[in-house]
C-alpha positions as CSV (number, residue, x, y, z in Angstrom):
1,M,212.8,44.0,37.2
2,D,211.4,42.6,34.0
3,R,208.3,44.1,32.6
4,T,206.3,44.2,29.4
5,R,206.2,47.6,27.7
6,S,203.0,48.9,26.3
7,V,202.3,49.1,22.6
8,S,202.2,52.9,22.7
9,E,205.7,53.0,24.3
10,S,207.1,50.5,21.8
11,Q,205.8,52.5,18.8
12,S,207.3,55.7,20.1
13,L,210.8,54.3,20.8
14,P,213.6,53.4,18.3
15,T,214.2,49.8,17.4
16,Y,217.7,48.3,18.0
17,H,219.1,45.3,16.3
18,L,221.7,43.9,18.7
19,K,224.2,41.2,18.2
20,K,224.4,38.5,20.8
21,S,227.7,37.1,21.9
22,Q,228.9,34.2,19.8
23,D,228.9,30.8,21.6
24,N,232.6,30.4,20.8
25,S,233.6,33.8,22.2
26,P,236.6,33.9,24.6
27,P,235.6,33.7,28.3
28,G,234.3,36.9,29.8
29,T,233.0,38.5,26.7
30,A,229.3,37.7,27.0
31,G,227.2,40.8,27.2
32,S,230.1,43.2,26.4
33,I,230.0,45.8,23.7
34,S,230.9,44.4,20.3
35,A,233.6,46.0,18.1
36,S,232.9,47.9,14.9
37,S,232.0,45.7,12.0
38,S,234.1,48.0,9.9
39,L,237.1,45.9,11.2
40,S,236.3,43.6,8.3
41,S,238.3,46.0,6.1
42,L,241.3,46.2,8.4
43,Q,244.2,45.6,6.1
44,S,246.5,44.2,8.7
45,V,244.1,41.4,9.6
46,P,245.2,38.3,7.6
47,N,242.3,35.9,8.5
48,K,239.0,35.6,10.3
49,A,240.5,34.3,13.5
50,M,242.8,37.3,13.8
51,E,239.8,39.6,13.0
52,E,237.8,38.1,15.9
53,F,240.8,38.4,18.2
54,V,241.1,42.1,17.3
55,K,237.4,42.6,18.1
56,H,237.7,40.7,21.3
57,S,240.6,42.9,22.4
58,L,238.7,46.1,21.7
59,S,235.7,44.8,23.6
60,K,237.9,44.1,26.6
61,V,239.4,47.6,26.5
62,L,236.1,49.4,26.2
63,A,234.0,47.2,28.4
64,D,233.9,49.9,31.2
65,Y,233.9,53.0,29.0
66,T,231.4,55.5,30.5
67,F,229.0,57.4,28.3
68,I,227.2,60.6,29.4
69,G,223.6,61.6,28.8
70,N,220.5,62.9,30.5
71,I,217.3,61.3,31.6
72,V,214.5,62.1,29.1
73,T,211.8,59.6,30.3
74,F,211.2,58.2,33.8
75,K,208.4,56.2,35.3
76,P,208.8,56.1,39.1
77,Q,206.1,53.5,39.8
78,E,207.7,51.1,37.2
79,A,211.3,52.2,38.3
80,Y,212.6,52.6,34.8
81,G,213.3,55.3,32.2
82,F,215.4,56.2,29.2
83,I,218.6,58.1,28.7
84,R,219.5,60.2,25.7
85,S,223.2,60.8,24.7
86,E,225.0,62.4,21.8
87,Q,227.3,59.3,22.0
88,V,224.5,56.8,21.3
89,T,222.1,56.4,18.4
90,G,218.7,56.3,20.0
91,D,217.6,56.4,23.7
92,V,219.0,53.9,26.2
93,F,216.8,52.0,28.7
94,F,217.8,52.0,32.3
95,S,216.4,50.6,35.6
96,L,216.7,52.0,39.1
97,H,218.0,48.6,40.1
98,H,221.3,49.7,38.4
99,M,221.8,52.8,40.5
100,D,223.1,53.1,44.0
101,S,220.8,53.8,47.0
102,A,221.5,57.6,47.1
103,D,220.8,58.1,43.4
104,K,217.7,56.0,43.5
105,A,216.2,58.2,46.3
106,S,217.2,61.3,44.3
107,C,215.5,60.0,41.2
108,T,212.2,59.3,42.9
109,T,212.0,63.0,43.8
110,G,212.8,64.2,40.3
111,A,214.7,62.4,37.6
112,L,213.8,64.2,34.3
113,G,216.7,66.2,32.9
114,R,219.2,64.8,35.3
115,W,222.6,64.0,33.9
116,V,224.1,60.6,34.3
117,T,227.1,58.5,33.3
118,F,226.6,54.8,32.4
119,V,228.0,51.9,30.5
120,I,226.1,50.0,27.8
121,K,225.4,46.3,27.9
122,D,223.9,44.0,25.3
123,C,221.4,41.8,27.3
124,G,220.1,40.0,24.2
125,K,216.8,41.9,24.4
126,K,215.3,44.4,22.0
127,S,217.0,47.5,23.2
128,M,220.3,48.7,24.6
129,E,220.4,48.9,28.4
130,A,222.4,51.0,30.7
131,R,224.4,49.7,33.7
132,W,226.3,51.4,36.5
133,V,224.1,54.5,36.1
134,S,225.3,57.4,38.3
135,L,223.9,60.9,38.7
136,V,226.5,63.5,37.9
137,P,226.6,67.4,37.7
138,S,225.5,69.0,34.5
139,S,229.1,70.3,34.1
140,T,230.4,66.8,33.6
141,T,232.1,66.4,30.3
142,V,232.3,63.5,27.8
143,S,235.1,61.0,28.4
144,Y,237.9,61.2,25.9
145,L,240.4,58.4,25.4
146,S,244.0,58.3,24.1
147,G,245.2,56.2,21.2
148,R,247.4,56.0,18.2
149,V,246.6,55.8,14.5
150,M,247.8,52.5,13.2
151,N,246.6,52.3,9.6
152,W,244.1,53.6,7.1
153,A,241.3,52.3,4.9
154,K,239.5,54.1,2.1
155,I,236.7,55.3,4.5
156,G,238.7,56.1,7.6
157,C,241.5,55.0,10.0
158,F,242.0,52.4,12.7
159,I,243.1,53.6,16.2
160,Q,244.9,51.5,18.8
161,V,243.3,52.5,22.1
162,T,246.1,53.1,24.7
163,S,244.0,54.4,27.6
164,G,243.0,52.0,30.4
165,L,243.6,48.4,29.4
166,G,244.7,49.3,25.9
167,L,248.4,48.5,26.5
168,Q,247.4,45.1,27.8
169,H,245.5,44.3,24.6
170,L,247.7,45.8,22.0
171,H,245.8,44.3,19.1
172,N,242.7,46.4,19.8
173,R,241.5,48.6,16.9
174,L,238.7,51.2,16.8
175,F,237.5,52.5,13.5
176,A,237.1,56.2,13.0
177,P,235.4,57.5,9.8
178,L,237.1,60.1,7.6
179,V,234.6,62.8,8.6
180,E,235.9,62.5,12.2
181,T,239.6,62.8,11.2
182,G,239.6,66.1,9.3
183,E,242.8,67.5,10.7
184,F,244.9,64.5,9.6
185,V,246.5,63.7,6.3
186,V,245.3,60.3,5.0
187,G,248.1,57.8,5.4
188,E,249.7,59.3,8.5
189,V,250.4,56.6,11.1
190,G,251.9,56.5,14.5
191,I,250.1,59.7,15.5
192,G,248.9,60.1,19.1
193,V,245.2,61.1,19.2
194,T,242.4,61.7,21.6
195,F,238.8,60.7,20.8
196,K,235.4,59.9,22.2
197,V,233.4,56.7,21.6
198,H,230.1,56.5,19.8
199,V,227.8,53.4,19.5
200,D,225.1,53.0,16.9
201,R,221.8,51.0,16.7
202,S,223.7,48.0,15.4
203,F,226.0,48.1,18.4
204,R,229.0,49.2,16.3
205,L,231.6,51.3,18.0
206,E,233.4,54.2,16.3
207,G,235.9,56.9,17.3
208,R,234.5,60.4,17.0
209,D,235.9,63.9,17.2
210,V,239.4,62.6,16.7
211,K,242.1,65.2,17.5
212,R,245.9,65.2,17.6
213,G,247.1,64.4,21.1
214,D,249.7,66.3,23.1
215,K,253.3,65.6,22.2
216,N,253.9,64.7,25.8
217,D,251.2,62.1,25.6
218,E,252.9,60.6,22.5
219,V,256.3,60.4,24.3
220,S,254.6,58.7,27.3
221,Q,252.9,56.2,25.0
222,E,256.2,55.3,23.3
223,K,257.7,54.6,26.7
224,D,254.7,52.5,27.8
225,N,254.8,50.5,24.5
226,A,258.5,49.9,25.0
227,K,257.8,48.4,28.5
228,V,255.2,45.9,27.1
């Protein structure tokens, strides 16, 4: 349900600068999360076309990634509110129209402070919006993905996501800043890792809290890669 937000609301909320999908994007990418702009420094990318292909691959892999947060604002009469998450810079707008019937009914009796999972979509408006919003227990933890460090830049490393559709889009790369990769030696490659995803106000994706993965996971990933 579209509505016009009041001036007081607009002044109290953060401003987002979102990137609309390019007209020449591959089919199926409109509205999906864009890859980190830090990919421009990816040493293995020889030209602009390959860089865009890498971004598109990452967008496909992370399109259904679920973030977690709690409802900090809710207006039952207008059927909308805002979610706050440590994985997102700024609060995220959501509508009851993107919840199932049971969760809608539960929210109308008390939504503030409730924990939810959601995906983020760029609708070409002035703020990020949540989709597939689901109420979850407060004990629900952040979703961590698996991947492999492929190469390094001066300010961080690039991870190939291997979870989910990662092995179907092998050129995907997610940037992780140095501050999030403290337990690794700069230059180490081929390392299996786990990480969570963060998105900032410019819709840039980053890997955060990057940790060394289990040895069993690395062996499993090597077998999977050999099959592809």
